[in-house]
N, C-alpha and C positions, 0 to 999 in steps of 0.2 A: 245577594245581587245576581241578576241574570247575566249569563254569558252571551255577549253580543258578537255577531259575525256578519260581515257584509259580503254578498255574493254577486258577481257579475252574471247577468242573464245572457247566456251565449248558446245554450243548447236545450234539449228537451227536459233534462233533469232540473236545470236551474230555472227554466220557464215554469216548471211545476211549483216553484217556491214563491211565485208572485202572489202576494196576499189578496184576499177578496176586498172589494170596495165596501165602505160602510153602508152605502145604499145599494141593495141587491139589484136595483134597476140598471146599475152601471157595472162595468167590468174592465179592469186594466188589461186583461188578457184578450179582449176583443175590441178595444177602443182604437179607432183610426182617426180621431178628431183632429189631431195635429198633422198627421201625414196626408190627409185629404182635405184641402181647404174648401172644397165645394160640397162634398157629400159625406164628409167624415162624421162619425157618430161615436158617442160614449156608451151607447146602449150595450147591455149584456146580450150576446148572441151565442147561444150554446153550440150552434153549428160550426162556429169558428174554432172550437176547442178540439174537434175531432180531426185527426189527420186525414187528409184527402189528397189524392193524386191530382196533378194538373189536368184541366179538362182537355179532352182529345182535340187535336187540331182539325179544323174544318176547312174544306176547300172553298175558297171564295167563289161566288157565282160570277159568271161571265156573260156579257151581252150576247144575244143571238147572232150567230155568224150568218151573214146574208148569203154565203155560198154553201151553207149546210143543207143537207137533203131533208132532214126532219128535225123534230124536237127531242129526239132520244138522247141518251148519254153517249152515243157513238161519236167519235171525233169527226169534226166537220171536214169536208173535202176542200182542199185548197187548189183551185184550178191552175195556179201558176207553178205548182210543184209537179214534176213528172212522176208517173207511177213508179213505185219502188223507192221513193225518197228523193232528196235533192241530188242534183248532179254533182259529180266531183269537180273541184276547182282545179282547172289545168295549171294555174299559176302557183298553187300551194306546194311547198316542199314535200317530199315523200315522208310518210309517217315515221316517227322515230321508233327505234326498238326499245325505248325506255331508258331511264337514267341508269348509270352504273350503280351496282349495289353498294349500300352504305355498310361498311363492316362493323360500325358501332351501333346500328339500329337493333332494337330488341325484337320487334316483329312488325308486321305490316300496319298495325293499328296504333303504334306508338311513335312519338316524335324521335328523331335521331338524338343520340346521346353525344354531348360534347365531352370528350375525355379530359379536357383541360379546364372545364368549368365545374364549380360545385354543383351537386344535384339540386334541382328546384325544390324550394321549400313548400311543404303542404300548406295550402291556404285554409284557414278555418271557414266553415260553412255549415249550413243545415240542409237537410234533405228537401227535395221538392214536395214531399208529402207532409212537411211540418205544418203545425197550425199557422194560420195566416198571420196572426200578430207576431209570432216568433220569426216568421220570414221577414216582416218589416223591421224588427229589432236587429236582425242579423245582416241587414244590407251592407253595413259598413265594417263588418268583422275583419275583412282582409286588409283594410286600409286604416280605418279610424279606430276600431276596437268596439267594445260593447256600447250599447245604447241605453242600458238599463241596469239598475242594481236593486237588490232586495236586502233588507236588514232583518236578521233573525235574532230573536232573544230565546236562549235555550232551545235553539233549533226550530222555533216557531216563527214563521214569517209575520212581521209586525209593521213593516214600512216598505215603501216602493218609490223609486225615482226613475224618471225617464229623461234622457238628455241627449245631446249630440250636436253636430254642426248645424248651423242655421239652414243649410241646404237640404237637410233631411226632413224639415218640417215646414211645408209651404204655408200653413196657416200662421205660423210664427212670423214668417217673412212678410206675409200680407199685412199682419198687424203692425209690424215694425215699419212698413212703408208709409204708415200714416204720419210718421213723425220725422221730419227732416233734421231735427236737432240731434238725433242720435248719430253717433259716429259712424261714418260709412266704411272706414277701414282702420285697422283690421276688423273684419266681421267677428262678432262674438260667437261663442258657443251658447246654447240655450238649455235651460232646464224647463221642460214642458210640464212635468208632473212631479208632485211630491205628496204622498198620502200615507196616513197611518191608520191602522185598523181601529175601530171604535173602542175596543177593550184596552188598547195600548196607548191611548192618548195621554198627553201631559207628562210623559216620561222623558222627553228630550230626544226621542228616536229620530224624528224628522230632521231636527237640527243637526244631529250627528251624521245622518245620511247625506244631507246637503254639503256639509263640510268635507266628507269623503269624496263626493262628486266633484267639488271645486278643486280639491287637491289632484284628483285624477285628470281633470281637464287642463290644469296648469302643467302637469307632467307631459301632456300631449302637445303642448306648445301654444295653447290659447292664452291670450292676454286679458280676456274679459269674458264674463258670462252674464246672460240676461234671463229674466223670467217675466211672465205676463199674467199676474194674478187677475182674478175676476172680481170686480167690485160688487159688493152687496149680494154675493152668492151664498147660499146655505152651505155650511161646512161639509155636509155629506154629499153635496151635488157638484163639488169641484175638487179637482186634484191640483189646482194651480195655487192653492193657499191664499193668504191675505197679504196685503202690503205690510202689515205689522209683523207677520211671521218672517218675511224676507228681510226686513230691517234688523230683526233679532239675529238673522243669519249672516249679517255683515254686508248686506246689500244697501244701496242708496236709491232713493226715488229719483229715477232719471226723467220720467214723464209723469206729472201729476194730473192725470185725466180722470174725470168722474166715472167714465165707463171702462176705459182700457188703459190702466196705468202700466208703466214699465219700470222694473227695478233692475239694477245693474251692479255688478261687483267686479272690480279690477282684480286680476289674479297676479300674484307676485311670483 
């Protein structure tokens, strides 16, 4: 029997354990379908997998100053400011010599230390050069925790689940807004994706992973979790599974819709 292990996707090493999709045209590691309700895509995008620094900031363009002398990059002349800069304000108090030194400060670049408070806790985060999808999964690390898990059989990734608070997935919120009969409060957590590699199907891995996710969400204080399967979708083209799968995982059919069903499970 294979040794099974579930890993939270929180950093570069665990992100490397996300298994490939059964259909090579899709990729869990580059999918932003649920995060972007308008332009999200499930497509495999190799460029997303390479670390890249944030694009350099660009200076916004400004309208032409009617008092400017020409169209060069030289600063425009303001005729209402005297040469040499603005005049001193005769009503302003004299400049301060600066605050008294803080004996507990480490240096000029660090915040003062409060000797009576515990040291600040280091917040989990990923670098700005992390792959884009890892950055999306890491948005809630400091407050919510992980947004994804991978299941390994004998250290081989075989299943993947993505989940989190409803606020993290605008497409799920938009879909949920279609049905007023769904409870408005408290808002549920959602499982957006559950997928197994083609070679590891029918071994119960996806059901085991969903059970682990539900236990995790309950420990974080959620009272319910929802999922939004795709009706009539090919197995390899969706990671939202089928209604039948979710019923086997302990969910109930909350909205029986021909195109966009909703399944829900109360968490104890």
